[in-house]
C-alpha positions as CSV (number, residue, x, y, z in Angstrom):
1,M,-0.9,-12.2,-0.7
2,S,-3.5,-10.3,-2.7
3,G,-4.8,-6.8,-2.5
4,K,-3.2,-3.8,-4.0
5,G,-1.7,-1.4,-1.6
6,Q,-1.3,-4.0,1.2
7,A,1.6,-3.4,3.6
8,C,4.6,-5.7,3.2
9,P,5.2,-8.0,6.2
10,C,8.8,-6.9,6.3
11,G,7.8,-3.3,7.0
12,G,9.5,-2.0,3.8
13,G,6.5,-0.5,2.1
14,I,3.8,-1.9,-0.2
15,F,4.0,-5.6,-0.7
16,S,3.7,-5.6,-4.5
17,Q,6.6,-3.1,-4.7
18,C,8.6,-4.7,-1.9
19,C,8.9,-8.4,-1.2
20,G,6.0,-9.3,-3.5
21,R,8.2,-8.7,-6.5
22,Y,10.4,-11.6,-5.4
23,I,7.8,-13.9,-3.8
24,E,5.0,-13.6,-6.4
25,G,6.7,-11.8,-9.3
26,G,9.6,-14.1,-9.9
27,E,12.1,-11.3,-9.7
28,A,15.5,-12.2,-8.2
29,A,16.4,-10.2,-5.0
30,P,19.2,-7.7,-5.9
31,D,21.1,-8.2,-2.7
32,A,21.2,-10.4,0.5
33,A,19.2,-7.9,2.6
34,A,16.3,-7.9,0.1
35,L,16.4,-11.7,0.0
36,M,16.4,-11.9,3.8
37,R,13.4,-9.5,4.0
38,S,11.5,-11.5,1.4
39,R,12.2,-14.7,3.3
40,Y,10.9,-13.1,6.5
41,S,7.7,-12.1,4.5
42,A,7.5,-15.7,3.2
43,Y,7.6,-17.0,6.7
44,V,4.7,-14.6,7.6
45,L,2.8,-15.8,4.6
46,R,3.7,-19.4,5.2
47,N,5.1,-19.7,1.6
48,E,7.4,-22.7,2.0
49,Q,7.9,-23.0,-1.7
50,Y,9.6,-19.6,-1.9
51,L,11.7,-20.4,1.2
52,L,12.9,-23.6,-0.4
53,Q,13.6,-21.9,-3.7
54,T,15.8,-19.4,-2.0
55,W,17.7,-21.8,0.3
56,H,21.1,-23.0,-0.9
57,A,21.0,-26.6,-2.1
58,R,23.8,-27.7,0.2
59,T,21.9,-26.6,3.4
60,R,18.3,-26.8,2.3
61,P,16.2,-28.6,4.9
62,V,13.2,-31.0,4.4
63,P,9.8,-29.4,4.9
64,P,7.9,-28.4,6.9
65,L,9.6,-25.1,7.5
66,T,6.8,-23.1,9.1
67,E,5.0,-23.9,12.4
68,D,1.3,-23.7,13.2
69,G,0.5,-21.2,15.9
70,V,3.4,-18.8,15.2
71,K,2.4,-15.2,14.5
72,W,5.2,-13.0,13.2
73,L,5.0,-9.5,14.5
74,G,7.9,-7.5,13.1
75,L,11.4,-7.3,11.6
76,E,14.4,-5.1,12.4
77,V,17.5,-5.4,10.2
78,K,20.5,-4.6,12.3
79,R,23.4,-5.0,9.9
80,H,24.1,-5.9,6.3
81,E,27.6,-6.5,5.0
82,T,28.6,-7.7,1.5
83,A,32.0,-8.9,0.4
84,A,32.3,-10.1,-3.2
85,D,29.9,-13.1,-3.5
86,S,29.0,-13.5,0.1
87,A,27.1,-11.5,2.7
88,I,25.7,-11.5,6.2
89,V,22.5,-10.0,7.4
90,E,21.9,-9.6,11.1
91,F,18.2,-9.2,12.1
92,V,15.8,-9.5,15.0
93,A,12.3,-10.9,14.2
94,R,9.6,-10.7,16.8
95,Y,6.9,-13.4,17.0
96,R,4.2,-14.8,19.3
97,A,3.8,-18.5,20.0
98,D,1.8,-20.3,22.7
99,G,0.6,-16.9,24.0
100,R,4.1,-15.6,24.6
101,G,6.2,-13.0,22.8
102,H,9.6,-14.1,21.5
103,R,12.6,-12.7,19.6
104,L,14.7,-14.5,16.9
105,H,18.1,-12.8,16.7
106,E,20.0,-14.3,13.7
107,V,23.1,-13.5,11.8
108,S,22.3,-15.1,8.4
109,N,24.9,-16.1,5.8
110,F,24.3,-15.7,2.1
111,V,26.2,-16.5,-1.1
112,R,25.8,-15.3,-4.7
113,E,26.0,-17.9,-7.3
114,Q,25.1,-17.7,-11.0
115,G,23.8,-14.2,-10.5
116,R,21.4,-15.0,-7.6
117,W,21.6,-14.7,-3.8
118,W,20.9,-17.8,-1.7
119,Y,20.4,-18.2,2.0
120,V,22.9,-20.6,3.4
121,D,22.6,-20.7,7.2
122,G,22.6,-18.6,10.3
123,S,23.9,-18.3,13.8
124,F,22.1,-17.1,16.9
125,P,24.3,-14.7,19.0
126,E,22.1,-14.8,22.1
127,K,22.3,-18.6,22.2
128,D,26.1,-18.5,21.9
129,K,26.4,-16.5,25.2
């Protein structure tokens, strides 16, 4: 994503000072919430390389990770809890696909290993009902 002063897709401010530091700048996210926000931004930007680099090796899927025709519309972080070297981040992401609006409600699991946070997996509370 180029252009100084451009808004960050996660809604957290200016891209270069927000998720851009992690996605393009090579800086490690300081906590699971920042990593989750940067991963959302990477989905918006269709940056599969970053998504794979931040996915824990034991659960990392095979690409492709992004889908054509999906337009991400916004992110709301509902909860962030950290305990030692693990964390959860609950969020709702809105998107449009096939001309319809959708919500992705996920409770994501993260671990910290060797000083870095990694996305492990997630559950979907609305599908569990």
